[in-house]
N, C-alpha and C positions, 0 to 999 in steps of 0.2 A: 407603616407601622401595624401590626397583628393584637384586631379588638376583637373582646368579644366580649356575646350583651347580658344579664338574663334579669330574671326574675327573684325571686328570690319572697320565700316565707319565715316555719318557723326554724325548718334542716340546713343549715347553710353542706347538710350531706345529695343535696339537691340539684346547686352551681358546680360546690369547687369539686366534683371527680370533672366537669365538664376546660373548667381554666388548666385540670391538669395536663386532658388527656391532646389541648388546644397546640399544636404546633406553631413554638416561637414569637408565643404571645406577648405584647408588653402592658398591655391594658387591660381592665378590668366593668366593665360598666355595670352597672345591676340597681333595678330598682326594687322597696319596699315598702310596702306602710301598713298600719296595722289599724284596729276599730279605738279609737280614742278614746268612747264608752267602756274600754274592755282591756282593763287594769291589767292582767295576762296577758290577752292576742300581743300588751304596747309592748311588757317586761321579754316575753318570745320569742318576736320581730327584730329588738332590740340585740339582742344574745346573739342569734344568726348575724343580722350583721357585722357583727364586733365580728364572731372566728371568721368571718372572709373577710372584712381588714386583715384579721390580726395575717391571716392566710400566706392574702397577697404586695402582706407588708416585706412577709419571711422570701414569695415571690421574690421583693428585688422589682413586682411588675405595680406602672398607673392603675387607681383607681379613682370610679367619682359613684361615689356611693347617692341617687337617688330619691331620698324620704320623702316618697309619697302623701299630699295635704289631705287625698277623697281615695285610699286603694278601692273606693266601689265604683268610682263615677270614670264608667265607662268612654267613651268619647275626648278626659280634659288625658288621663293615660293615652291611651291612644293615641292622639294628636304632639303630647310632645316627645313621647319615643319615639314615633317618625321621623316629627325636627329632629329630636339628637340623630337621629340612624342616616338621615338629610344631610348633615352637617358637617360626621366624622365621614363622610364619602367625598366631598365638596375641599374637603382638610387634606382628602387624599390617602387617607385612612381602609385597610382592609376586612370587613369584619367580617368573623371567621366564622364565628358561627351564632347563634343567641336563642341563651337555654330560659325553658318556660316552664320551669316543671313545678316555678314558688308563686305565693303571692297568692291573696286572693283572687275566686275567679274571674272579678273583671280585670283584675292584673295582667290575668293571663292569657287571657279570650284579647285585651285591650293587643299586645304582644303576639299574640297569633296574629292580629287584622294588620295590624304594620307588618310584621315579615313578610305576608301574602304580596301583600302594596309594592312592597322594597329591594322581594325575589331574593330574602336575605337567606342564607341556613339556615335549618332550626330542628330542635333537639327537644324529644322529652331525657327524662331521666325515672329509671322507672323510682316507684312509691320505695318495694320492697328488697331488690336487688341490685339499688342504683346503675343500674347499666342503663348506657346513652343507647336514647332512640332518638331515629332519624326519621324525619317529619314529611312523607312526598311532593314538596310547593315545588312552585312552575320558579325554576330562574329570570324570571320577566318585573320591571316593574311595570301596577300595575297603571300609569299616568303615561305608562307609555300607547297603553289601547288608543289613545286619546287624541290629536288631531289640531294643530295648531289654531284655529278658527273653535276649532271646539275646546279647546281651556281657556280662550282669549272670551267670548259666550259666560263660558261655566266664570271663570270673576268675575264680567261684566257685573251678574243676576245673585252673586252676595255679596259685590259690592250697596249690590240697592235692592236685600234683599226686604226690604218697609217696601219699594213701593212694589205691589199690579203691575206688573210687565207686559204690558201683550208684545205679539212678534212684531211689529210693527215700533213701539218702542225699541226694543228690541235694535233694531233692524237703523235704525237712528244714534243707540248710544254706540255702535259696533263698528256704525259706516258703513251697511252694506246692504243688499238686496236684503227687498225681506225675502224672494226667490231663496235667494241662498240662505239665508237668517233659513225661513220652515223648514232646508235642507237639511243645516244644520241642525236644528234640532229632532225632527223625524228622526235622526241618528240618535241622539244624547233622554230622550224619549225612551229604544227599546235598549240602552245602557242601561238605564236605572237613574241617569244622574238625574232627571227632570222628572214634573210630568205636567199635564196641559187639566188646568184648573178651572170651572168658573167665571167667568166677569165677576164682581159683586150685582154692579148694574148692568153690563148690558150681554144681556142671553143670548147674542152675537160672535163675541167673544171670546177666545180664553188666556186664559195668564200663566207663562209660563213661571213652573214654582221651583227652583232649587231644592232637588230634593239636600237635607241634612245630611250624612253621610260622606254627598260631594266634597264639601272641606277636606273629608277625607281623604279623600281619592286623590288633593287635588293637592297639598301636603303644605305646604310654608308657598312652592308658585299666588298663593291667594290672596 
């Protein structure tokens, strides 16, 4: 099954050209939402949502319209979109393209981040001409830049994020020698996935702290 993903704001024309131009498309998944304190924005997004749904149904395409609880919550949107991308991949579906032209800035930015992390082809539609503009992203999954041991360490840190773990603590939790864990921690620091902070009670020790964005990097592996 060929799937088109997209974000949607006030203008259905920002998404429909991509649906129309994608060969053999069978399903559309799009994300939309508006500031609920702004009745006009809510109404405009609802009208755009209906227009895209009507178009998909007229073309006999399966469609998932995802209504975002908070279209300004960057992290939750990125997590949701990446999770959906990964689920479709696991189900054997081909994600042909992701159109990021619509929606709030956090929504389209979150979608772009998810596409970068998952190596999904991405397009933007010009505001005036409605021409599709491909974005030059790498076709690679960023989680693959991590070794299996690094993913294990990051998952352990995320599960124990409320604790102040030193490298010795971490080595005990993962069942590896301290020198091995130290090697992986150096690599993870260089990749920006973790940082070493001062220990609250012992100046000779460092606390291994996982960066908040790492949860997005791991996706649903965490």
